[in-house]
N, C-alpha and C positions, 0 to 999 in steps of 0.2 A: 504493500500500500504506500509506504513512504517513498519507495522508488518511483512510483507513479506520480506522486505529488511533486517530487523533486524534478522529475522529467517534464511535467507540465509547466512548472515554474520557469524552466529554461526555454521550453518550446513556445509558450504563449508570446513572449516578447519577440521571438524570432518570427513567428507567424505574422505578427502585427507589422514588423519592419518590412517583411516581404511585400506587403501591400503597397509600399512606397519604393519598390525596387523593380528589377526585371523578373521577379518571381512570377511564374505562370502556371504551376502545376495545380490542377484541380484535385489531384489525388493526394498529394503529399501535404498540402496546406488546407486544413478544414475551414479556414476563413475564406480563402479564394474559392474553395469548393462548396461553400454554403449555398444551398438552394434559396434560402430566405434572403441572404444578402444580395445574391445575384438577381433575384426577382425584384429587389428594390433598386437594382441598377449598378451594383458594384463593378462588374466587369466592364460594362459600357462606359461608366465614369472614368475608369482607368484608361480605356482606349481613347476617349475624347481628350483627356488631359495630356496624355503622352503625345498625341498628334499636335495639339496646340503648342506644346513646348518644342516639339521637333521643328515646326514651321517657324517659330520665333528664333530658334538658333540658326536655321537656314538663312533667315533675313540678316542676322548679324554677321554670318560668314559669307555672304554673297560676293564680297570683293575677291574671293579666292578663285572664282571661275567665271566664264563668260555668261552673258545673259542668255545666249542660245542654249548652252548646256543647262543652265538653271531651269529654263522653261521646259526643256525636254524631260529632265529628270522628274520635275514636279508633275508634268502632264502624264507621262507614260509609266513612270516608276523605274526606269532603267536608262542607262546611257551605253552607247556602242561606239567605240573608237577603233576603227580599222587601221592597220599599219602603225601600231602604236610605237614600236621600236624601229630603229633603223635596221635595214637588212643585215648588216654586220653584227649589230648587237643581238638581234634575235637569233641568228644562226649560232653565235657563240653561246648564248644562254641555252638554246636547245641541246647542243652537244654536251654542255656542262651538266644539265639535268639528267640526260640519259646515262651518263657515265658516273654520276654522283653515287657514292656509297655512304649510307647514313642510317640511323635508326628508323625503321618503318613500322607504322601501325596499319594492320590489315584487317578489314572487316568484310563480312559477306552480307550483301543486301540484295535479296532476290537472286537472280542469276549473275549478279555483278560482284566482282571482287574489287573493293576500293582500297587503294594503298595511299597512305599519306605520310609525308615527312614534315615535321614542324621545323621551320627554318628560323631557329633562334640565332642569336649573335655568334654562337660557337659554330653552327653549321654554315652560316654565311661566310665565315672566314675561309672555308674550304672552297667557296664558289664566288670568284671575283665578279663574274657577269651578273650573278644573282644580287650581289651586294650593290652593284650599280643600279639594278632595277629597284632595290629597296630604297636607294637614295634619290631616285628619279623625282625631280621637283614637280613635273607635270602630274605624275601619278599621286604624289603626296598631296598636292593641292586638291585634286579631284576627290580623293578619299576623305580628306579632312572636311570638305564641304558636304559630300553626300551622306557621311555618317552623322553630320551635325555636331560632332564632338571635337573637331579640330585636332584629331589624333590620328597618326598613321595606324594602319591595321596590323593584325597578326598575320603572318605569312606562312603558307604551307606549299608544298608540291603535292598535287593530287593526281593520281593515275587510276583511271577506271579500266578494268579488264572485263569487257562485256561478254556474257555467256561463258564465263570461266568457271562458274559453279554449276555442277551437273545435277545438284539436288535443289531445284527451285523452291523458294520460300517467299512469303509476302515481302514486297519491297516498298517501304514507306516513301522512298524518294520518287517513285513513279506516279504517285497520286498528287493531284493538284492540292496545294496546301499553303497556308501562311505560317511562317516560322514561329511567330509569337504575336502578342497583342499590340506591339508598338513598332514604329518604323526603325529599321536598322539595315545595314547593308552587308552584302557579300559581293565579291568581285572575282573575276576569272580572266587571266591572260591566257588565251588558248595557244597551246603549242602544236595542235593538230587542227586541220580543217574539220568542221562538223557537218554531219549529214545524217540521214536516217539510218545509215549503217552503224554509226557509233553513238547515236543518241544526242540530238540537239537540246539546248536549254529551252524550256517552254515557259512562257510568261503570259499573264493576262494583263494587257496594257490598261492602265487607268485604275486597276484594282488596289493600288497603293493609296488612293484618295478615299476619304470618308464621305460617303453619301448616306442619305436616309435609309435606302434599301440595305446598304452594307451594315449599318448600325443595327437595323432590325434583325439581320442575319446573325450578327455577333451576339445579340441578346438571346436569340433562340438557341444558339450553340452553347452559350454559358449555362443556360438552364438544363439543356440536355446533358452537359458534362457533369452536372451535380446530381441528377435525378437518380442514378443507379447506386449511389453510395458505395459500400464495400463490395457489392456484387458487380460493379462495372468491369468491363473487359480490360485487362491490363494491356496497354499499348500506347503508341505515340499520341493518339487522339486525345487522351486524357491528360497529357502533359501541357495542354494549351496550344499545341500546334494543330489547329483545326483543319480538317480535310473538307473540300468543297466538291459537290457533285455537279453534273451537267445541268440538271434542272435548276439548281440554285444559281449557277452562273447565268443562265438565261433569264431568270427572274430579276437578277441584279443588273442585267443589260451588259454583261461582259462576254468576251470571246477570247479563248486561248490562242496564242500565236507561237509557232515554232521559230526560234531565232537561229537561222543557219548563218554561221559566221566563219570566215577563213582563219587560218592560223595567224598569229600576231595581231589578234583582235582583243581589246580590253572590253569586258562587259561588266558594268556595275549595276547591281539590282537592289532595290528596296524590297527586302524579303517579307515585309508585311503584305505586299502584293502577292496574289496567288501565283505559284510557280511550281515546277517539278522538273525532274530529269526525264527527257524524252526517251521513248523506247528505242533500243538498238536492234536493228534487224539481223545483224551478222556478228560473229565473233570478231571483236575489234578492240582497240584501245583509244583512250582520249586523255591526254595529259594537259593539265593547266597549272599555272601558278594561282593558287586559291587564297583569297584574302577575306578576312571578316573583321568587322568593327562593331562591337556591341557594348553598351554601357548602360548606366542607370538612366532610364528614359525620363525620370521625374526631376533630374537635375536641370534647373532652368538655364544654366550657363554652360560654357564649354571651357576646356583647359586652355590657359594662356601659354602653357609650356608643352607644345606637341611632342617634341623629341624626348624630353625627360619622362613625360607621362607614358609614352610608348614603351620606353625601357622598363618602367615599373610594371606596366600591364604584362609585358612579355615575361618578366621574372615571376610575377604572381601566377600567370597561366601555366608556366613551366612547372611550378610546384603543384598546381591543381591537377595537371596531367598525370603526375605520379600516382595520385589517389585514384583518378579515373581509370588509369591503365590497370592498376591492381584489381579493381572491381570487375572490369570488363574481361580481362584475361582469366580471372578466376571463374567467371560465369561462362566462359567459352564464347563470348561475343567477339573477341578480338585476339589477334595473334601479333606479337611483337618480335621483330628480328632485325638484324643488321645486314644491309646489303644494298643492291641496286634495284630499281623499279623494273617490273616485268613489262617489256615492250614487244613481246612475241605473241601474236594471235594464236589461239588454239588451232584454228583452221590451217594456218601457215605451218605450225610445228608438226601437225599430223601429216601434211603433204611432204615434209622433208624427211620423214622417217621411212 
């Protein structure tokens, strides 16, 4: 009994603080998952406030990018920059990433094997072309603005091996979804051309903006996420990353779009907007430099020290990854090893044997 009391004494302040942070789990936080509070509009209130503060920070950071880019990002929810690097820089970076040996985190999502390398300061020292990308002023300004946090993102190398898993399982990345309740960004610098063979990025233009129909949908989803209590199905839906169906898209007036882009294209997306990983028709690979910038959405201001703040976030995230790795590897969700990324398609390797 006393253990329960002590546990609640520690957990209740944590649950309350999560209301004013990026916390989104309807399952792990009984306040966020309260049917009564969400019926009174808790989730919708958090969505509205987070978006208002996001737009306020964007206004303050508007000098970082051109008016054309600002309008496109706010209107569509994404930016596309083709031929982002010079041909020489891109070719050097591409060779470097293919040959790089580093700690790899590998997970299986559906039929796809996803390999990621967290490019912290230690890994960047081994990759001079990557370090130049990290210091690219154009990239930094775009990410500082689009994230509304004035902070460079965390950097990864991501390599998708399509149809590499012979035992298909549900793939949460193939369903249209919003990552969370507040605007935040992810970005990809494509090292390969994208097509239906290797799965293009799919985005719903305009779904990053709050409309009355979107708010009504958010309200319904918040109630649905609370209604099943302890009997609810364990899965990504219940962690606040809502999935959206074709009927709901039509009702809200949205239409999904496949974004086919050539290699050396930078794509920055507001992942509050509906998006997913497009289906890959053949055994194939798709490599990107993957970036993400997520912060407390209820902070009304942004950091005045982008570089030092980025170093702090990188250090904190590196520590957090240790705990996440222990949990995921123990549960069999992830495999960690040291080596190079797999760039051989299963179809190619079988034909060569």
